[in-house]
N, C-alpha and C positions, 0 to 999 in steps of 0.2 A: 478255208482252215489250210488245206495243202499248201497254198502258195505259201502260208506261213514257215510251214516246216521247209518247205525250197530254201528259201529266205536262210533261215537258220543254217542250211549244209552249204551253201554255196560262200555266205558272207563270214561266219563265224569259225574261229578255228578253234578245233578241240585236240584234245590227247590222241595221237596215231597210232597209241598202241592198244587202243580199246576196242576188242574184238566185237564186229558187229554181227549179231543174229539176226539176220532176215526176216525169219517169222517172228519171233519174239519182238523186234522191233516194230513190225506190222500191229502186233496186238499192243504194244504200251502207246503207240499213236491212237488207235481208236480206245481206248483208256483215258487218254489225256485230254480227248476230245469230248469226252462221255460225263454225264449227270451225276454220276457214282463217286462221290464226296470220297468214301471210304477208301475204294479201290485207286484214286489218284493219289491220297495219303500213301498209301503202299509204295505206289512208285515214288513218289518223293522221300519216301525215308528210307529205301533200297540203295543199296552203293553198286548194284549191279544193272540199274537202269540205266540206258543209253543216255550219254552227255545232252545230246540234243533234245531229247525228251525233256532233260532237268530243266536244261535252258528255257524251252516253250514252258513249261509252268511256272519257272521263276518270273517270266513277263505275263502270262496271261491267266495262270491259274486264279478263279475268282476267289477261292478260299483263303484267308490270310494264316489260317494253320497250316495248310498244303505250302504256301510259299515259304513259310517258318521253316518247315520241315527240310524244304529245299535248301536255305540258307547254310543248316548245319550239316549238309550232308557232304562228307569228305570227297564225294564222286563230284557234287558239282562244277562245272568247270566257272576259272574265274571270272571268264569275259561277264558271268551272271552276277557279279557282283555289283557290277556297275548298275545294274538295273535294281536288283534289290535293295542297294544303298538309297533307293528313291522311293523305294515302294511308301505306300501310304500307311502302313500300319506299323506304328512303333516296334512292336515287339518282334514284327520281321528284321526291321533294321538294328534293333538291338540285339539279337540273335549272329546275324551279318558280323556286326563289331566285333565279336567275341570269337568267331571265326578266325575273320581277317587277322586279328592281333595273335593268333596261334601259328597263322601259316608264315608269318615275316619271318623267322630264321630259316624257313628251307628256303623263301623267296629270294635272301639277301643276297645270295652264291650267283642269281640272276639278275643282278640288278639291272642290265642293261636288256635284257627279254621282255617282250611283250607281256607276258603274263605279269611280271613285276609290275607294270605301268597299269595295269588293270587294275590291280591290290592297290596302288598308291592312290590311283582316280577315285576308287570307293570309298578308301579311309579318307580322302580329302572331302568326301561330299558329307561324309559322317561326322568329320570333323567341325563341320558348319551347321550339321542338324540343329533345327529349331527346340527338340527336345532337349533338355538338360540331363536328363538320367545317359542319355548315350553320349554326349560329348564325355562328362564326368568320368563314366566306366572306360573311355577311350585315354583320357588323363592319366587316371589311377593305376592304368595297366601301362602304358607307354612310357612314363615317368623314367620308368626304372631300365627300359628295354633298350639295350643296345642296337638293336636294328630297327630302331623307329627312325623312316624315312625324314629329311633334314625339313622338307616341306610341310609334312603332318606335325611334326614338333611346333614350327613355324608358326602354321595358324591355331594350334590349339594355345601356345604363349600369346597368343594377342586374344584370346578369347574374353568378351565382356564378365564373364561370371570368375571371381577369384578362386572358386574352389576347383573350377576347370583348368586356368592358368597357373595359379601359383605353384601348384607340383610340377609343372613343367619347367616353369623357370627355374625352381630350386634343384629340381634333381635329373631330369632330360639333358644328358650332355650332345645331344643331337640338335639341340637348338643352336642354329649359324648364329656366329657376331653379328652378323649385318641385322640378323631381327632383334636382339639385343639388344645394340646400340640405337636401334629405333624405338623401341619401347621405352628405353631410358630418356630419349628426347622427346616423345609424343606422348607417353601414358608414364609419367614418373610418380605414380600412386606410391607414399610409402611403401606398401607391401610389395610392389613389384620389386621397386629398388633393393630389400633387404633381402628378396628371393635372391635375385641375381647375385647381390653378395655375397650370400653363402654358398654358391653353386661349389662343386668340387674343383673346378678350374675356371679360372677366370683367367681372361687375357689380357695384356696391358693395355688396350685400347679401351674394353669393356670398364675394366677397373678404372681409367681415368675418367669414364660417362659417368660410372656410379661417384665418385668424388664430387666432379661437376654439379651433380643435382643436390649439392648442400645437405641431404639427410644426414645426419647425426649419428643414429644409431646405424645405420646402412655402412658410413665409413668407418668405423670401430669394428664391424663386423668385418669388412673387408680387411682391415689391417691385421686381426688376429687370423683369417682366415690364410691356412698356411698352403693352400691350392691357389693363391691369387697371386699375380704376376704384377706389380708395382713398379712403373718404371721411375726414375730417376726425376723426370720434369713433374710427373705425378706427386711423386714426394714432397717435392720444394712446394707445390698448391697445397698440400694437406699440411703443412709447416705453417705457412702463412695462413690459412683457414684457422689453424688451433690456437691462433691468437685468441679468436673469438668463440673458438669450441673447444672449450677447455677438457672436454672428455676424448679430444682424441690425442691429447697430450702423451699420456702413458703409454696407450698402444705403438704408436709410430716412434716415441723412445727407444720402443724394445726391438723395432723392425729391422730385420736381418742387412737390408739395404741401404739403412740411416748412413751416409758419410760423416766424416768427421766434420764437415764444412755445414753440414746441415744440423748437425747435432749442437754445432755454436750458436746458428741461429735460432732454434730451439730453445738454447739455455737462454738468449737473451731475454725470454717472457715467461717460462716454464715455471709451473712451483717448484718447492723445496721437496717432495717426494721424485719429481722426475731429475732434478739435479744429481740425487742418489743414483737413479738408474742410469743415466749419464754417464756419471765420475765410476760406475764399477762395470760398465761396456769393456770387456778386453780386447776389442778389436780396434781400439783408437790408440795411436803413439800418445808418449807421454808429451809432446808439445801439443798434444790434442785436447789433451784431458786438463792439460794445467791451464789453457786456454778456457776453457768452459768453467773452471775453478772461478780464474780471475772473474770473469763475467758475474758469476754469482755473487762474489764476496764484493765486488762493485754494487751489485744490485741491494746488499744486506745494508752497505754503508749507507746508500742514498735513502733507505727506509729509517734507517737508525737516526740519520740527521734530521728526517723530516717528523718522525715521532717525538725526536728531543728539542726541536725548537718550535715546535707547532706553529709554525709560519704559514701564514696564506701562500698562494701558489705565486700572487706578483711581489709579494716581500721577498720571498725565496727568491726570486729571479733578480731583483735589486741585489741581495746579497751576494748570491753567486757572481752576480756582474763585478761587481765590488772586487772580490776575491780573485777576479781573473779565471774562474773557472767555469763559467755559462757556456761550456764547449757542447756541441754537438753530441758527444758521448753524454752528458748529462741528461739534454732533452731525448735522446734516444733511451735510457732508463728511465725516463717519467712514462714514456711512451710505451715502455714494455708492463709498465705498472699501472696502465692506464690513468694516468694523472693528467688527464688532459688539458685542465685549466694551466695548469705550470706549461704543458707546452705550449699553448697559446701565449701563456705571460711571458718564456723566455724565448718565443720567436720575434714577438713584438720589441724587447728588449733590442735583441739585435737588429732590429729592421728599422728599430728608430720609430716606432708608431705606438698605437694602442691596442690592448689586449681585445677589445670591441670591434677594431677594422679586422685584426688577423682571424677573430673567430667569424665575421661575414666573409671573410675570402674563404674559408675552409668551405662554409654552409653554401658556397654557389656551387659546391660539385663541380667545378670545370678545373681541369687540369693546368693550363697556360697562367692562369692568376697567381694559384700555388707554386707554380714553378717560380713565376717571378719573384714572387714573397722569398723563397727560398733563397735564389741567387741574390736578392738584397741583405738578406741574413745572414748571408757569406756561408752557405750550407752546401755540402755535395750534393751533386744530382741525386746520387743513389739514394740519398737520405730523403729527398724531395719525392723521388719515386713512393718512396715507404710512406711519407705522409700522405698522398696521393690518394693511397690505396686504404690508408686506416682510419686517418682524420679526414681527407676529404670524401671519401667514399665515393671518389671519380669511377662511372661504369669502366669495365674491362676495356672496352672497346677503343676507349677516348683515354686512357693512360697517356702519357709519355714518359718515354725510356730514356736511359742516357746513352748517348752515343759512343761507342765504343768501349762503352761499359763502363765510362766512368764521369764522361764530358756533359755539358748542357748541350741541349740540340737545338734550342732556339739563340739565334743570332741575337747581338747586344741591342741591336735596333729593335728585334721585335720586343726583348724583354724590356726596354725602357720604356716602348708604346704603351706593354701593359701595366706598369707602372705608373703611368701618366694616366691612364683609363682608370686606375684604381685610386687615383688620389695621391699616391706617395711619389717623395721626391727619390731620384735615382742615389742619390749619398747622403 
């Protein structure tokens, strides 16, 4: 037993300002080694007990009640918390968790100190505790704590239990972006994505990752979150997705970072209520507002003609071709209004093939055949990209983009080979 005390004295560092009383110290050693649980409890509860004795009791006392008293004793050295965090008794660990959280503000000032390292090590062990009550207690307290160590916040944010991780994901500012990005990539449960979207501050990278999950409610929350930084690139993705997620159209239309060009893109497919929002924004110049209004007028005319004529898509394509107005703009309007059958019919007329062939090409979900078909139909490469995404549903990694922003990137020989493969004549 004496060897244990010598090891404590030689290896563990304690507060240098604690005055040693040799006689009392010897008495405390005798009590700590005794079978008298009542006297040992008195030692464990007293703030006057020498720290080496408290450390010894933390690691060696057989009575959980004594070890629990040591855990809450403000004189117990932080070195002992590493032992107590692994204690076999859940109440001891729970008591330690409460003390560690209370100590964090004072320890924060010495983040580089050994004492802070001991506290973080103990909290890290507790954050992985098998008992839910302990992890839940840490989460409920640390979620609003400015002094939460990032490592601990990250551990709790990854907890498998929603009642532990959700409060941390939603409220704890200490969770590093790297952890949030990893969670969004590998653990995109809807509640986790929405908790992150609603954080008081969301960085551009994290906002982008939230949108990439395709969680619709989370997207709305993010766009309505004034503390979320959303880059222009992410806004463009939102607008593209909003064609299929109508609930995203209104929140993106009022977003402070929406540019006039983005508003024009949104106007191509948004409904009338969104039109009013875009037209009433005060941050677009007159020319931009007129352009947005023109898009809506054109779309209304398209819908009016469709209602009036009651034509089927193929008949309408034939009529517009005869009138010389089967333009890319007309196909774009139909695409914006989800008139897919007319899109097939119109492209078929321009490419001199059948609706069935056009539909089959799009159903291949392959970029090159769609691009070749658009080239034959004399459509722009930018529109070909839009058709790849919206009708062809080509995977993002396989999309073919315009060269220089406008030109077809495939050579004429490549395009002709694709047409031959599809059974289409070049001219």
